[in-house]
N, C-alpha and C positions, 0 to 999 in steps of 0.2 A: 503494500499499499503506501508504503512513506518512497518508495523510487519510480511507483506510478506519481507521485504529486509533483519529484524531484523534475520530472519529465515536460509533467505538463507547466511547469513554471520555469523551467526554460522555454520552448516552444513557447508560453503568451510574451516573457523575451524580445524572443527571436520576429515573436511578428512584431512585436510594440514596436522595434527597432527597426524593423524593415517600412514599416508602418508611416514611421518621422519620415524618416529617408525616401520612400518614395515621396513626399509630399511634396516635399526639397524641390528632388529629379521635375515634379511635375507642377508647377509652377515654375524652373528652370525655365524649360520643355513651349511651358502656355509664352511667354519673354520670351525669348525667341522666335518666336516666328509672328508673335507680334508687334518687336519692333524692326522683321524679315519687312510687314505687309507695309507698315504704317512707312521706311526705305524702302519698299519698289513703288507704293504713289503717293509718294512725295511730292506730284506736282512739281511747283513752283516757288516751293517754297525753298527758303536760303537756309545754307550746313548747320543752323547756330539756330534753328528754329525746329529743324531737326530730330538732335542732337538736346533742345530743351524734350522734346516731345520722349526716346528716345531714356533720357531721364523720370519723364511725372513715368509714365510705363512703368521704369523697376518700381516705384511709390505702389502705381496698382495695384501690381504681383506681391505684393510686401516682401521689395530685394532689396538687403540693402549694396544699396549703389547712387555712388552721389557724380557729381556733374563732372569734377575729374579723375571720377573709374571709365569714364568712354570717351576712344577715342575712334574717332570717326575720319579718310579717305578715300579719295575716291584715288583707280589706277584707273583707269584706258576708260572701257564704258562696265564702269566695273564698283559699285561703295564698297568700302571694307569695315564692318561695326565689330569697336572689338572690347567687353563691357567683363570683368574679371569685381570677385570680388566672393569675401568669409562669408561662411553661414553657419552661428552654432547648433547644431543638431543636439538634443541630449538623444546619446543612442539608448540608451541604457537607463533607469534613476539612479539621478545622481551624479552620469558620468556624461559628460558635455564634449562633445566632438567640431573642431572648430575645421566646417567638412568647404574648403574652398570651389568653387566655380568660373569656372570663362567661359565667356558667347566670344563664336566669333562669326559673325555672318557678314559671308558675303551674298549681293545683289549683280545680277547681270539690268545692268540700266538698257534698252530697245532707242539711242537715239544719239 
């Protein structure tokens, strides 16, 4: 009976860690998609307006990205957006791990 309880506790800890890490990655991927859409359909917006929108999107997805964490550049017919941050994730109760995320978004502009 005690073995079963220990196994159940271990499974619970693993499920909890998977849930928390999965949620962090889900927000990260939703943010990447939103940035891709923002840059792809930027229209005539200036680079600074797009940059501000990229930072606003981070706030909408509850990501700790500041203006200085975002790098944007144009190379030929590509817009490249790089953003990185560290998000503390409570992997196990009482143990928080600083999980690094780095987004590299490459958007092809047909102009």
